C-alpha positions, 0 to 999 in steps of 0.5 A: 348415504346408502347405495340403492343396491344396498337398500335392495339387498337390506329389504330382502333380508329384513322381508325374510327375517320379518316373515319369520317373526310374523309367520306370514308374508312381510312385504318392507316398503319405504326403506329408508337411511337415516343417519350412516355413521360409525357408530350405528346406522339407523334405517326407517321402513314400512312393514305391510302385512298380508292383511293390508296393514302396516307398521313403522319400523326403525332398524339400528344396525352396526356399520358391517365393517364394525360389528359389536354383536354383544353390544347389540344384544345388549341394547335389545335386553336393555331396552325390553328390561326398560319396558317392563319397568315402565321406562317409555321406549320402543317395543323391540321386534327382533334382534340378531347378529349377522348370520340371518342375512341383514348384514350386522349386528341389528335391533329392530324396534317399533317406530314412535311418533314424535320429535326429536329435534331440541330447537323444534322441542324448545321453540315451536309453539307446536310443543309449548304443552309439551314442555310444560311439566317435562323436567318432572316427567324427565325426573320420574323416567330417570327413576325407572330407568334406575330401577331395572335389575341389573341381572336382567342385563347380562354383560353390562360394566361397571364404569368409574365415571371420574377415573375413565374420563380423567385418563380420556382427557389426559390422553386427548390432546393438550391440557386447558387450563379451564379444564384443569380448574374444573378437575381440581374442583372435582376432586375437591368436592367428589361426593360419596357414591351410594348404590350403583345402578343402570345408567342410561348414559346419554339421557339428554335431547336428541334421545328423546322422542317427544309427543304432545302428551310428554316423553314418548320414548328414551332412545340410544341406550348404546351407553348404558352401564352400571354406575352412579346413578346421579350421572344421569340427572346431572347429564341432562342438566349440561348447559349444552343440551339447553340449546341456548335457552335459559332453563337448567334442564334441557331448557325447559325446567328446573333442577327442583322440578327434576329432582321432584319427580326422581323423589316421586318414583325413587323415594330418595332425592339426591341433594342440589350439591351431589347434582352440580357436581355432576353438571361439572362432570357432564361438562368436562365429558362433552368437552372430552367427546368434541376431542375424541370426534376431532380426533377422528378426523386428526388421525387420519383416520376418518376425515371429515369437515363436521368432525373437525367442526366439533373439535372447535366446540371444545372451546364452548365447554371450557366457557361453561364450565366456568359458568359452572363453577361461578368464575365467570358470566355471560357477557357480549363480545363483538363479532370480528366479523361485523367489525371488520365490515367496511375495512379497506385493505392497504395493499390488495383490490376490492373485494378483500379476502375477507369479503370473499370468504364471506361469499363462500361461506354465504355460498355454502349455507344456501346451496341447494339441490346438491347430493350433499345434506343442507346441514353440512353446508351448513357446516362448511359456512360456519367453518368458513366463518371461524377462518374469516375470524381467525385471520382478523384478530387470531394474531392480536389474540394470540400476542395478548394471551401470550403477554398474560401467560409470561406475566405469570412466568409461562412460556405456553398455555400447556405449561400454564395448563400442568402448574394448575395440575400440579397445585403450583399455582393458587387457582383463586388467585385473580390473575391466574383467573384472568388468564384462564378467562382471556384464553377461553374467550380468545378462542371462542372469539373466534370459534363462536362468539354469540355463544359468550352471551347465552345464558348460563 
């Protein structure tokens, strides 16, 4: 988190800059960091003007050690163009590079009122009215994004989402049998791309500000590019963004509602087969992002328990991609932690190692009053639960999986995955699919067994 000295220096620089923007004295109050990450620093503040009126503002700023002035200028340009195209976005108040004292390239924009936390939007009665018709509204907004004139945003790159993702996946770590099946399916069913458009690139829960009337604003345009417009539609349907709810679109709507809204504005309606292709692609993409985050930790460049735990979410995407391809179904598995309750250790005294880990996990999840954010304590508690499960059943699952692979003639999972990639095995062979499913379920049993039962 930022220290008080940094906040004071930044507040002074912002006051000077805003005084020039609004041609008068401006006082910056309540300057608070919302996130301080490797991608963007985000600050909230109130600007008080000479006449006593106030305005809430949000500062998105590059970390001073990693300035990207061209990308930040592009983000400001696309926000301005999006507003002209009828997309609900915050108004850009100012943007610039590091030359005016703000410290690094930035965009300063109006602060929107509403909610971005998915679980609140999906579960709290307060937001029930906003959920009605939201999928259709998202389709309309996505269509308007795709109508942004590409020439209005200088420097946008055209991205081949298939080839670039496959290259990153292959460089990210050992191959996954489930993902190799999905890559084969994507190659065999790849739709023909139509006209390229501006693509938001990360249109999903968390980047949508929801108020009681619907979508108040589309946020975080950091990944905007030129590409296949159906990418945005498929991404918002990815199971990860449903947060345990059943409806396909963000946990609140249907594909048909999404496409109806899109067709109302664009005049064309993508077919469900193409949308499914991009859903599968998006599921792989989220898995690759999980690996990317974990590799930041594993490389030693950014040691972080949070990044390490995101790596353990890769298995969720393996399960989700099998669901999307119709190769598995949601099902219950017994959490090894519950199975081990009350089991005595044959050698060591009580409390057992498992019981000690339980106490440690509960302690981390329940801490209060420390300088560590509460969500990081929950992450730490979840990490302890993963370790407990792996200690309890890891050896058994490794042995059973090795036996299944050996029956197919493979001495390791990577060898099995490469065989799928190279076409050396029949992807429809039930023994092959059984081994793929078992490997995924073994990881999920340790990482997050409850996830296996969530609706697909």
